[in-house]
C-alpha positions in Angstrom: 93.8 119.4 119.6 91.7 118.0 117.1 92.9 120.1 114.3 96.4 119.3 114.6 95.7 115.3 114.8 93.6 116.3 111.2 96.6 117.8 109.6 98.7 114.9 110.6 96.3 112.7 109.0 96.2 114.8 105.9 100.0 114.9 105.5 100.2 111.2 106.1 97.4 110.7 103.6 98.8 113.1 100.9 102.1 110.7 100.9 100.3 107.2 101.1 100.0 106.3 97.7 99.4 102.5 96.8 102.5 100.8 96.4 104.9 104.0 98.2 107.4 102.8 100.2 107.0 105.5 103.0 103.0 105.4 103.0 101.0 105.2 106.0 101.0 102.1 108.1 98.2 101.3 110.2 98.3 98.7 113.2 96.5 95.8 112.7 92.9 95.5 113.6 92.3 94.0 116.6 89.6 90.9 116.3 87.2 92.3 119.1 87.0 96.0 118.7 85.8 96.3 115.3 82.4 96.4 113.8 82.9 95.7 110.6 86.2 93.6 110.0 85.8 92.9 106.7 85.9 96.2 105.5 89.5 97.1 107.5 91.2 93.7 105.4 90.0 95.0 102.0 92.7 97.1 100.2 91.2 100.6 99.6 90.8 101.5 95.8 92.7 104.0 93.9 91.4 107.5 93.1 92.9 109.7 90.2 93.0 113.3 90.9 93.9 116.0 88.2 94.1 119.8 88.9 91.9 121.2 86.2 91.9 125.0 87.1 94.8 127.2 88.1 96.0 128.3 91.4 95.3 132.2 91.1 93.1 134.1 93.5 92.5 130.5 95.5 92.4 130.7 99.4 95.1 129.9 101.4 93.1 126.7 102.8 92.4 125.3 99.5 96.4 126.2 98.4 97.3 124.6 101.1 95.1 121.3 100.7 96.4 121.2 97.1 99.9 121.4 98.0 99.2 118.1 100.5 98.0 116.5 97.8 100.8 117.7 95.7 99.1 119.1 92.8 101.0 122.1 92.1 100.3 122.7 88.5 97.5 122.4 86.2 97.3 118.8 84.5 99.3 117.2 87.3 97.9 114.1 88.3 98.1 112.1 91.6 96.7 108.3 92.5 95.6 108.3 96.1 93.7 105.2 98.2 90.5 105.5 98.6 89.8 106.4 102.4 87.8 109.0 104.2 90.6 111.6 104.8 91.2 111.5 101.1 87.4 112.0 100.3 87.5 114.8 102.9 90.4 116.7 100.8 88.9 116.3 97.7 85.6 117.5 98.9 87.6 120.7 100.1 89.1 121.5 96.6 86.1 120.0 94.5 86.0 123.4 92.6 89.6 123.1 91.1 89.8 119.3 90.8 88.2 116.1 89.3 88.6 113.1 90.3 87.4 109.2 90.1 88.5 105.7 90.7 90.8 104.4 88.3 91.5 100.7 86.9 94.6 98.8 87.1 95.1 98.7 83.5 95.0 102.6 83.5 97.2 103.2 86.5 99.8 100.7 84.5 99.6 102.6 81.6 99.9 105.6 83.5 102.8 104.7 85.0 104.4 103.4 81.6 103.8 106.5 79.6 104.2 109.1 82.2 105.9 107.8 85.2 109.4 109.7 85.9 111.7 107.3 87.7 113.1 109.0 91.0 116.7 108.7 91.0 117.2 111.3 94.3 118.0 110.0 98.0 115.4 108.9 100.1 115.9 110.8 103.1 118.0 114.0 103.5 121.9 113.9 104.8 120.6 113.9 108.6 118.0 111.3 108.0 115.2 113.7 109.5 112.9 114.0 106.3 111.8 111.3 103.9 111.0 111.4 100.4 108.1 109.8 99.3 108.1 107.7 96.1 106.1 105.1 94.6 107.5 101.4 94.6 106.6 99.5 91.6 108.2 96.6 90.1 111.2 97.3 91.7 111.6 100.8 90.3 111.2 104.1 92.2 108.7 106.7 90.7 107.9 110.5 91.7 104.4 110.4 93.3 102.8 112.5 90.8 102.1 112.5 86.9 102.3 115.5 84.7 99.8 115.0 81.6 98.8 116.8 78.4 95.6 118.7 78.3 93.0 116.1 77.0 92.0 115.5 73.6 88.6 117.0 72.8 88.7 119.1 75.8 87.4 118.3 79.5 83.6 118.6 79.0 81.3 120.9 76.6 80.5 123.6 79.4 84.0 124.3 80.5 86.3 123.7 83.5 84.0 126.2 86.1 81.1 123.7 85.8 80.7 120.3 88.0 81.0 117.0 86.0 77.4 116.1 86.6 76.0 119.2 84.9 78.4 118.6 81.8 81.7 120.4 83.2 84.7 119.3 84.2 84.9 119.1 88.1 84.1 117.1 90.4 83.6 113.2 91.0 83.7 111.3 87.4 83.4 107.9 89.2 84.6 105.0 86.9 84.6 107.9 83.7 88.1 108.8 85.0 89.7 106.3 83.0 88.6 107.8 80.0 90.0 111.2 80.9 93.4 109.9 81.7 93.7 108.0 78.5 92.8 111.0 76.6 95.3 112.8 78.4 98.1 110.8 78.0 
């Protein structure tokens, strides 16, 4: 039973992009039951995630997690809220993606240069399914970005080695801004 709740949370967070019209909605925190009320009131940061390796010979559970994150091709990028569920999904696919926090300026430049306007319907004909979009400044954008390979490459040791050792995979922290600028 606990596994179903986890999958539902994964599905919600995968579509819960910053500024999205159909993102996750959480109830207002109660004033007496929370242990750290200041943490719940602050908006989470933004994490950019880029698929570095291809999907050939990938296990089914990792491929499903990548599909929930909408990372289906190399050099695709998504921006998710920095939550516990998103961090868990990133930990699971750490051998295939690189991620890090991005600044507001980098996000705006990414949206300006690589954002594709979404012109389709918001729901299907029977209003059974809704399509996730980014609503920013009155426009709707697709929730992913297709990037170029980075100028000067990912790292000196290649795409199969973690970032902290000199490769390309895993958490880049604030250095993600530099990678995204090189990929625009």
